[in-house]
C-alpha positions as MATLAB code, in Angstrom:
seq = 'XXXXXXXXXXXXXXXXXXXXXXXXXXXXXXXXXXXXXXXXXXXXXXXXXXXXXXXXXXXXXXXXXXXXXXXXXXXXXXXXXXXXXXXXXXXXXXXXXXXXXXXXXXXXXXXXXXXXXXXXXXXXXXXXXXXXXXXXXXXXXXXXXXXXXXXXXXXXXXXXXXXXXXXXXXXXXXXXXXXXXXXXXXXXXXXXXXXXXXXXXXXXXXXXXXXXXXXXXXXXXXXXXXXXXXXXXXXXXXXXXXXXXXXXXXXXXXXXXXXXXXXXXXXXXXXXXXXXXXXXXXXXXXXXXXXXXXXXXXXXXXXXXXXXXXXXXXXXXXXXXXXXXXXXXXXXXXXXXXXXXXXXXXXXX';
ca = [
      17.577   -3.888   -4.040;
      18.415   -1.815   -7.111;
      16.389   -2.625  -10.259;
      17.973   -3.873  -13.482;
      18.657   -1.462  -16.312;
      15.850   -2.884  -18.472;
      12.430   -2.464  -16.858;
       9.842   -4.116  -19.091;
       6.545   -5.105  -17.499;
       7.543   -8.745  -16.929;
      10.672   -7.653  -15.053;
       8.669   -5.203  -12.981;
       6.165   -7.919  -12.051;
       9.011  -10.115  -10.827;
      10.328   -7.265   -8.672;
       6.882   -6.682   -7.202;
       6.409  -10.402   -6.596;
       9.090  -10.367   -3.891;
       7.220   -7.715   -1.906;
       3.851   -9.393   -2.506;
       5.182  -12.749   -1.300;
       6.443  -11.119    1.881;
       3.051   -9.547    2.570;
       1.370  -12.908    2.105;
       3.754  -14.415    4.664;
       3.130  -11.542    7.091;
      -0.642  -11.944    6.746;
      -0.681  -15.703    7.186;
      -1.124  -15.801   10.998;
      -4.297  -13.690   10.847;
      -5.862  -14.765    7.545;
      -4.735  -18.315    6.847;
      -7.056  -19.850    9.491;
      -9.949  -17.961    7.841;
      -9.142  -18.837    4.237;
     -11.816  -21.517    3.807;
     -14.493  -19.127    5.076;
     -13.201  -16.272    2.901;
     -13.121  -18.445   -0.204;
     -16.888  -18.834    0.090;
     -17.145  -15.232   -1.091;
     -15.095  -15.941   -4.236;
     -17.196  -17.193   -7.137;
     -16.412  -20.085   -9.412;
     -17.481  -19.797  -13.019;
     -20.514  -22.019  -12.465;
     -21.722  -19.665   -9.672;
     -22.058  -16.851  -12.151;
     -24.846  -15.912  -14.533;
     -23.454  -12.815  -16.286;
     -26.947  -11.688  -17.308;
     -28.105  -11.662  -13.657;
     -25.201   -9.778  -12.064;
     -26.474   -7.156   -9.614;
     -23.641   -5.173   -7.984;
     -23.893   -3.301   -4.695;
     -21.349   -1.607   -2.443;
     -20.578   -2.582    1.148;
     -18.546   -0.136    3.211;
     -15.767   -1.892    5.095;
     -15.736   -1.410    8.859;
     -12.723   -2.066   11.068;
     -12.415   -5.494   12.709;
     -15.178   -7.022   10.583;
     -15.469   -9.965    8.209;
     -15.653   -7.395    5.412;
     -12.241   -6.050    6.432;
     -10.788   -9.561    6.459;
     -12.188  -10.216    2.981;
     -10.811   -6.873    1.733;
      -7.326   -7.706    3.070;
      -7.489  -11.218    1.641;
      -8.460   -9.990   -1.829;
      -5.739   -7.310   -1.775;
      -3.087   -9.980   -1.234;
      -3.858  -11.353   -4.709;
      -2.782   -8.196   -6.539;
       0.395   -8.534   -8.596;
       1.742   -5.376   -6.936;
       1.906   -4.779   -3.168;
      -1.196   -2.905   -2.014;
      -0.885   -0.174    0.585;
      -3.193   -0.284    3.581;
      -3.864    3.437    3.071;
      -3.275    6.211    5.579;
      -5.074    9.161    7.110;
      -8.747    9.247    6.194;
      -9.738    5.920    4.691;
     -12.794    4.658    2.875;
     -12.921    1.033    1.733;
     -15.626   -0.882   -0.123;
     -16.410   -4.391   -1.186;
     -18.376   -4.584   -4.425;
     -20.653   -7.607   -4.090;
     -22.990   -9.463   -6.458;
     -26.531   -9.725   -5.103;
     -27.308  -12.805   -7.209;
     -24.878  -15.028   -5.303;
     -23.335  -12.936   -2.467;
     -19.915  -13.249   -4.110;
     -17.168  -10.628   -4.270;
     -16.820   -8.674   -7.520;
     -13.993   -6.336   -6.503;
     -12.585   -3.837   -4.009;
     -12.170   -0.067   -3.744;
      -9.747    1.621   -1.345;
      -9.488    5.397   -0.897;
      -7.250    7.376    1.436;
      -5.614   10.767    1.955;
      -3.485   11.925   -0.998;
       0.193   12.813   -0.917;
       0.805   16.483   -0.233;
       2.748   17.183   -3.424;
       2.035   15.435   -6.721;
       3.313   17.438   -9.663;
       0.953   16.110  -12.348;
      -2.132   16.587  -10.177;
      -1.006   20.007   -8.954;
      -0.236   21.228  -12.461;
      -3.629   19.977  -13.696;
      -5.438   21.855  -10.925;
      -3.228   24.928  -11.266;
      -3.360   25.815   -7.580;
      -0.838   27.683   -5.478;
       0.832   26.190   -2.420;
      -1.566   28.150   -0.193;
      -4.601   26.952   -2.160;
      -3.363   23.386   -1.887;
      -2.955   23.787    1.869;
      -6.535   25.062    2.116;
      -8.200   22.593   -0.261;
      -6.225   19.328   -0.291;
      -8.744   17.885    2.157;
     -11.220   17.770   -0.764;
      -9.016   15.250   -2.644;
      -8.776   11.475   -2.155;
      -6.385    8.925   -3.604;
      -7.502    5.475   -4.772;
      -4.827    3.103   -3.500;
      -6.619    0.060   -4.914;
      -9.289   -0.367   -7.600;
      -9.958   -3.724   -9.144;
     -12.006   -6.850   -9.732;
     -11.380  -10.413   -8.614;
     -11.873  -13.502  -10.790;
     -14.033  -14.690  -12.414;
     -15.508  -11.176  -12.710;
     -12.141   -9.820  -13.820;
     -12.359  -12.082  -16.901;
     -15.479  -10.118  -17.849;
     -13.685   -6.732  -17.653;
     -15.176   -5.788  -14.289;
     -11.948   -3.961  -13.466;
     -13.332   -1.150  -15.615;
     -16.591   -1.120  -13.673;
     -14.808   -0.992  -10.301;
     -12.652    1.893  -11.498;
     -15.724    3.842  -12.625;
     -17.371    3.263   -9.241;
     -14.761    5.405   -7.485;
     -16.615    8.378   -9.012;
     -20.093    7.157   -8.060;
     -22.652    9.037   -5.990;
     -22.549    6.243   -3.402;
     -18.819    6.647   -2.767;
     -19.033   10.426   -2.631;
     -21.969   10.343   -0.203;
     -20.335    7.702    2.013;
     -17.298    9.940    2.395;
     -19.589   12.860    3.245;
     -21.384   10.824    5.933;
     -18.158    9.612    7.482;
     -16.130   12.813    7.525;
     -18.559   15.719    7.563;
     -18.034   17.751   10.727;
     -14.617   16.332   11.535;
     -12.002   18.875   12.594;
      -8.364   19.098   11.554;
      -5.940   18.375   14.361;
      -3.904   21.542   13.905;
      -6.307   24.249   12.768;
      -9.430   22.791   14.436;
     -11.347   23.737   11.307;
     -14.537   21.783   10.621;
     -14.669   19.870    7.328;
     -17.803   20.009    5.166;
     -17.295   16.461    3.861;
     -17.187   17.305    0.161;
     -14.803   15.431   -2.104;
     -14.051   17.031   -5.476;
     -11.285   14.919   -6.961;
      -9.989   11.346   -6.868;
      -6.450   10.513   -7.963;
      -4.917    7.142   -8.731;
      -1.915    5.538  -10.406;
      -1.430    2.666  -12.797;
       0.140   -0.515  -11.463;
       2.754   -0.824  -14.199;
       3.805    2.014  -16.513;
       1.251    3.322  -18.998;
      -2.298    2.201  -18.199;
      -4.408    0.808  -21.017;
      -7.297    0.436  -18.536;
      -7.634    4.030  -17.345;
      -6.586    5.741  -20.582;
      -9.599    4.401  -22.487;
     -12.168    4.468  -19.714;
     -15.330    6.459  -20.383;
     -18.693    6.992  -18.708;
     -21.596    7.724  -21.026;
     -19.023    8.404  -23.718;
     -17.138   11.005  -21.670;
     -13.554   10.450  -20.578;
     -13.416   10.119  -16.799;
      -9.759    9.353  -16.007;
      -7.413   12.112  -17.167;
      -3.674   11.259  -17.425;
      -1.412   13.863  -15.808;
       2.065   12.367  -16.170;
       4.283    9.698  -14.676;
       5.832    9.203  -11.258;
       9.626    9.397  -10.968;
       9.953    5.830   -9.703;
      10.451    6.472   -6.006;
       8.932    4.617   -3.098;
       9.514    1.860   -0.618;
       8.119   -1.344   -2.115;
      11.652   -2.628   -2.863;
      12.271   -2.654    0.893;
       9.114   -4.673    1.557;
      10.745   -8.104    1.434;
      11.395   -8.116    5.183;
      14.139   -5.494    5.129;
      11.829   -2.624    6.099;
      11.402   -3.973    9.646;
      15.169   -3.688   10.184;
      15.221   -0.212    8.601;
      12.398    0.926   10.885;
      14.097   -0.460   13.996;
      17.349    1.278   13.048;
      15.604    4.598   12.358;
      13.824    4.517   15.725;
      17.127    4.009   17.526;
      19.351    6.379   15.566;
      17.224    8.930   13.649;
      15.051   11.876   14.616;
      11.621   12.393   12.994;
      11.075   15.600   11.068;
       9.717   18.264   13.405;
       5.948   18.396   13.417;
       3.435   20.233   15.504;
       2.629   18.407   18.726;
      -1.014   17.858   17.785;
       0.047   15.559   14.948;
       1.466   13.050   17.368;
       4.988   11.706   17.735;
       7.080    9.533   15.481;
       7.799    9.435   11.772;
       5.194   10.640    9.300;
       5.248    7.587    7.040;
       7.368    4.756    5.647;
       9.100    7.020    3.149;
      10.373    9.307    5.887;
      11.695    6.318    7.811;
      13.633    5.150    4.740;
      14.959    8.619    3.898;
      16.189    9.162    7.463;
      17.830    5.753    7.591;
      19.580    6.168    4.243;
      20.896    9.561    5.261;
      22.193    8.257    8.577;
      23.971    5.382    6.814;
      25.338    7.805    4.180;
      23.950    5.675    1.379;
      22.361    8.526   -0.564;
      18.811    9.113   -1.749;
      19.405    7.161   -4.960;
      18.566    4.029   -2.980;
      14.969    5.236   -2.648;
      14.564    5.207   -6.457;
      13.322    1.880   -7.741;
      12.941    3.234  -11.283;
       9.450    1.873  -11.881;
       7.352    4.692  -13.304;
       3.585    4.704  -12.819;
       1.064    6.785  -14.743;
      -0.945    9.273  -12.679;
      -4.623   10.062  -13.264;
      -7.137   12.544  -11.920;
     -10.878   11.864  -11.744;
     -12.884   15.098  -11.328;
     -16.244   14.620   -9.635;
     -17.657   17.988  -10.678;
     -17.608   20.118  -13.788;
     -15.861   22.893  -11.828;
     -13.451   20.745   -9.783;
     -10.408   22.831  -10.643;
     -12.078   26.151   -9.931;
     -13.322   24.817   -6.597;
      -9.922   23.466   -5.563;
      -8.313   26.807   -6.434;
     -10.832   28.530   -4.170;
     -12.381   30.488   -7.033;
     -15.821   28.894   -6.597;
     -17.509   27.617   -3.446;
     -20.251   25.403   -4.883;
     -19.484   22.135   -6.633;
     -21.482   21.202   -9.738;
     -21.552   17.411   -9.452;
     -21.339   15.306  -12.598;
     -21.166   11.845  -11.060;
     -23.655    8.997  -11.490;
     -25.245    6.297   -9.357;
     -23.716    2.817   -9.185;
     -26.787    1.482  -11.022;
     -26.354    3.967  -13.873;
     -22.642    3.174  -14.088;
     -23.395   -0.559  -14.242;
     -25.972   -0.020  -16.970;
     -23.361    1.792  -19.061;
     -20.754   -0.874  -18.301;
     -23.127   -3.681  -19.339;
     -23.812   -2.146  -22.717;
     -20.316   -0.870  -23.445;
     -18.118   -3.724  -22.151;
     -19.843   -6.660  -20.425;
     -22.171   -7.922  -23.160;
     -19.643   -7.539  -26.017;
     -17.047   -9.374  -23.901;
     -19.491  -12.144  -23.065;
     -20.287  -12.641  -26.746;
     -16.661  -13.415  -27.630;
     -15.103  -14.836  -24.439;
     -16.497  -17.495  -22.092;
     -13.229  -18.142  -20.215;
     -14.783  -17.025  -16.918;
     -16.473  -20.445  -16.778;
     -13.122  -22.192  -16.337;
     -12.265  -20.455  -13.078;
     -12.783  -22.263   -9.771;
     -12.352  -20.557   -6.442;
      -9.847  -23.215   -5.365;
      -7.454  -21.481   -7.788;
      -7.696  -18.411   -5.556;
      -6.253  -20.180   -2.519;
      -3.078  -18.629   -1.096;
      -2.123  -21.275    1.428;
      -2.336  -25.063    1.321;
      -4.987  -26.650    3.508;
];
C-alpha cells in the first residue's frame, strides 16, 4: 500500500496499473458483453484519412450508448479515471469522416481547496465560497488510438476551453439552485482546472492556442488521494466506515452519508489509529489552470461582474491544431497506420 522510496514514472505506472486492473474487473459485467459493439467506434489505421478528419463533440447522456463508450474508453487510461462528482459534463469527440471516437472530455465540480489554484486567483475564503461554482475541473482529457499517435491529445485538451463546452455547461446548469442557499446559478464558467497524470506534464506545459499559452502551471499536489486503495480494498474500508465511523456534520439539505471517498478513508484510518500518513501515496501531479476569459481572476474575486471571453470554437481550435501539430506530425510519423482496433480489446472473446 505504501509506495517505494524511488518514484520514477515507470514505477508510478506500475502502481497505477493495480488500480486500473481492478476497475477493468469491476466494469466487466456491464461492459464486456458490449465490447464488440463498442470496438466499432474505435478506428484502425486504415479507417483514417488524416487530411479528412472532421471532429465534432457529442454530449454524453446518462444510460446511453455514448456513456458506455465513454466508460469503455476511460478504462484504457494508464491511471485510474474518476467518474467525477457533483455537476458533471462529459463529451465524446467524434470524427465525422468515419463515425469513430477521437477522444473524451470529462468535467466535474472542483475540490474546495486547491492551493495552487487559489493562490493564482488570489481570492479570500469568502470569495471562494461565493464564486467556486464558476470553476470546473477536468478529470479526464485525452485521445484514443490511432488518433493519439497523431498528437490529438493536445487537441482534446484545447477543446476543454472551447465555446461549445462553455455553452453546453451554460445550457445544462443555468437556473439551477444551490441546495443550501437556494441561490440561482447563472451558468457561467470562468476557469477550468486539471492535473497531469504523472509528475511534470510535457503536454500541458507547451500547449498554446493561436500562439498564446492556455494551460498555466500552478504547482504540484502533495501526493494524497485514494487510488492506492482501489485494488479492491476500498470496498472493505467503506463497509468498515459505515459500521464504525460517523460522517462529518453537514447541513441536512446536503443529504446523509460521507462526502466522498477521501472522507471515508480518513475516518477509517483515524478509527483504526493508523495515522493520516497512510493517505499519502507520494505521487505528485502538476496542477494547471485554464482561464476562459481575460478577466477570469478579477471575476472570481468578485471585483468584476462581466466576463470578457477569450475562447474559440472547436472548428477554430482544430484549424490551429492542424497547422501547428497534425500536419508536421503526419509528415514525419506514419505509425498510426499500424494500429488495429483489435489491439484495443480489454477482454478475450
